[in-house]
C-alpha positions as CSV (number, residue, x, y, z in Angstrom):
1,M,-8.8,6.3,30.1
2,A,-10.8,3.6,28.3
3,S,-12.9,6.2,26.5
4,S,-9.9,8.1,25.3
5,K,-8.5,4.8,23.9
6,I,-11.8,4.2,22.1
7,A,-11.6,7.8,20.7
8,L,-8.1,7.2,19.6
9,G,-9.2,4.0,17.8
10,F,-11.8,6.0,15.8
11,Q,-9.3,8.7,15.1
12,L,-6.8,6.1,13.9
13,I,-9.3,4.5,11.6
14,S,-10.0,7.8,10.0
15,T,-6.3,8.6,9.7
16,M,-5.6,5.3,8.0
17,K,-8.0,6.4,5.3
18,S,-5.8,9.4,4.7
19,G,-2.6,7.5,4.5
20,H,0.6,9.0,5.7
21,L,-1.3,11.3,8.1
22,G,-1.4,8.5,10.6
23,I,2.4,8.2,10.7
24,I,2.7,11.9,11.2
25,L,0.2,11.8,14.1
26,L,2.0,8.8,15.7
27,G,5.3,10.8,15.5
28,K,3.8,13.8,17.2
29,S,1.8,12.1,20.0
30,R,4.3,10.5,22.3
31,S,1.6,9.3,24.8
32,I,0.8,6.4,22.4
33,N,2.4,3.1,23.4
34,T,5.0,1.6,21.1
35,E,2.8,-1.5,20.8
36,I,0.0,0.6,19.3
37,Q,2.5,2.2,17.0
38,R,3.7,-1.2,15.8
39,I,0.1,-2.3,15.2
40,L,-0.8,0.8,13.3
41,V,2.3,0.6,11.1
42,S,1.6,-3.0,10.2
43,L,-2.0,-2.0,9.5
44,I,-0.9,0.8,7.2
45,V,1.5,-1.4,5.4
46,S,-1.1,-4.1,4.9
47,L,-3.5,-1.5,3.6
48,R,-0.9,-0.4,1.1
49,C,-0.4,-4.0,0.0
50,V,-4.1,-4.5,-0.5
51,Q,-4.4,-1.3,-2.6
């Protein structure tokens, strides 16, 4: 379980670089916790503000 979460982390970092793809993946994979979704959405929003 822990290794899959680490793999998810790397995947999410790469998806954040490609923008909206992360949101699409979050919508499709329902096994992700809502907490992780909130964190990712806030990260994506903060990345947009920085850019």
